[in-house]
C-alpha beads as a LAMMPS data file, in Angstrom:
LAMMPS data file: protein, C-alpha beads

82 atoms
81 bonds

1 atom types
1 bond types

-500.0 500.0 xlo xhi
-500.0 500.0 ylo yhi
-500.0 500.0 zlo zhi

Masses

1 110.0

Atoms # bond

1 1 1 -279.005 183.086 38.522
2 1 1 -280.575 182.440 41.961
3 1 1 -279.834 179.130 43.999
4 1 1 -283.603 178.379 43.911
5 1 1 -283.445 178.649 39.877
6 1 1 -280.432 176.263 39.882
7 1 1 -282.022 173.749 41.921
8 1 1 -285.164 173.491 40.316
9 1 1 -283.292 173.019 36.982
10 1 1 -281.323 170.427 38.458
11 1 1 -284.237 168.749 40.181
12 1 1 -285.969 168.782 36.309
13 1 1 -283.024 167.044 35.129
14 1 1 -282.868 164.428 37.630
15 1 1 -286.426 163.831 37.165
16 1 1 -286.550 163.656 33.457
17 1 1 -283.705 161.494 33.251
18 1 1 -284.373 159.304 36.317
19 1 1 -280.853 160.114 38.024
20 1 1 -279.642 161.237 41.329
21 1 1 -279.943 165.104 41.762
22 1 1 -276.367 164.705 43.309
23 1 1 -274.939 163.854 40.175
24 1 1 -275.767 167.101 38.474
25 1 1 -273.693 170.116 38.764
26 1 1 -273.740 173.150 36.794
27 1 1 -270.869 172.349 34.793
28 1 1 -272.399 168.849 34.112
29 1 1 -272.760 168.565 30.037
30 1 1 -275.991 166.727 28.816
31 1 1 -273.468 164.166 27.033
32 1 1 -272.153 163.155 30.473
33 1 1 -275.570 162.366 31.614
34 1 1 -276.122 160.452 28.433
35 1 1 -278.911 162.368 27.102
36 1 1 -279.816 162.101 23.245
37 1 1 -281.955 164.592 21.492
38 1 1 -285.314 162.872 22.597
39 1 1 -284.059 163.382 26.198
40 1 1 -283.583 167.141 25.330
41 1 1 -286.723 167.413 23.813
42 1 1 -288.417 166.003 27.013
43 1 1 -286.194 168.270 29.411
44 1 1 -287.058 171.198 27.423
45 1 1 -290.747 170.825 27.476
46 1 1 -290.534 170.096 31.320
47 1 1 -288.674 173.212 31.712
48 1 1 -291.082 175.132 29.530
49 1 1 -293.949 173.911 31.501
50 1 1 -291.950 174.420 35.069
51 1 1 -291.393 177.976 34.354
52 1 1 -293.988 178.947 31.643
53 1 1 -291.633 179.934 29.208
54 1 1 -290.698 179.329 25.469
55 1 1 -287.264 178.501 24.750
56 1 1 -286.802 178.985 21.138
57 1 1 -285.313 176.189 18.884
58 1 1 -282.192 178.057 17.604
59 1 1 -281.343 178.807 21.139
60 1 1 -282.171 175.236 22.637
61 1 1 -280.123 173.467 19.970
62 1 1 -277.093 175.479 21.439
63 1 1 -277.546 174.538 25.211
64 1 1 -274.720 171.897 26.028
65 1 1 -274.545 172.242 29.599
66 1 1 -276.618 172.702 32.895
67 1 1 -275.272 175.870 33.249
68 1 1 -276.186 177.064 29.623
69 1 1 -279.560 175.966 30.521
70 1 1 -280.028 178.013 33.793
71 1 1 -278.686 180.934 32.277
72 1 1 -281.023 180.727 29.309
73 1 1 -283.869 180.254 31.464
74 1 1 -282.912 183.073 33.739
75 1 1 -282.592 185.413 30.546
76 1 1 -285.939 184.440 29.342
77 1 1 -287.650 185.076 33.195
78 1 1 -286.082 188.435 33.191
79 1 1 -287.386 189.564 29.774
80 1 1 -290.851 187.978 30.626
81 1 1 -290.883 190.120 33.918
82 1 1 -290.111 193.374 32.192

Bonds

1 1 1 2
2 1 2 3
3 1 3 4
4 1 4 5
5 1 5 6
6 1 6 7
7 1 7 8
8 1 8 9
9 1 9 10
10 1 10 11
11 1 11 12
12 1 12 13
13 1 13 14
14 1 14 15
15 1 15 16
16 1 16 17
17 1 17 18
18 1 18 19
19 1 19 20
20 1 20 21
21 1 21 22
22 1 22 23
23 1 23 24
24 1 24 25
25 1 25 26
26 1 26 27
27 1 27 28
28 1 28 29
29 1 29 30
30 1 30 31
31 1 31 32
32 1 32 33
33 1 33 34
34 1 34 35
35 1 35 36
36 1 36 37
37 1 37 38
38 1 38 39
39 1 39 40
40 1 40 41
41 1 41 42
42 1 42 43
43 1 43 44
44 1 44 45
45 1 45 46
46 1 46 47
47 1 47 48
48 1 48 49
49 1 49 50
50 1 50 51
51 1 51 52
52 1 52 53
53 1 53 54
54 1 54 55
55 1 55 56
56 1 56 57
57 1 57 58
58 1 58 59
59 1 59 60
60 1 60 61
61 1 61 62
62 1 62 63
63 1 63 64
64 1 64 65
65 1 65 66
66 1 66 67
67 1 67 68
68 1 68 69
69 1 69 70
70 1 70 71
71 1 71 72
72 1 72 73
73 1 73 74
74 1 74 75
75 1 75 76
76 1 76 77
77 1 77 78
78 1 78 79
79 1 79 80
80 1 80 81
81 1 81 82
C-alpha cells in the first residue's frame, strides 16, 4: 500500500465529502465523517473512475474505514496489473 495510493484516496474522500483532507486518516471511519449510503455510492464511483477499477458490490458493502478502502483498491490494482 503506497503513500501515493493512500493520498489519492484521502483526496477523493475529502473532495466528495467537501471536508479538509487533514481530517482523514487511514483509521477514520466513514461514519465519523458523517457519510450516508448515498455518500458511499458517490465516493465509490469517484474512486472507480480515479483508478479505472470496478469494486464488486458485495465488497463495497463491507468497507467501513479509509484503510479498508485503500487496501481494497490496492488489491484490485494488483490483480489488474497481473
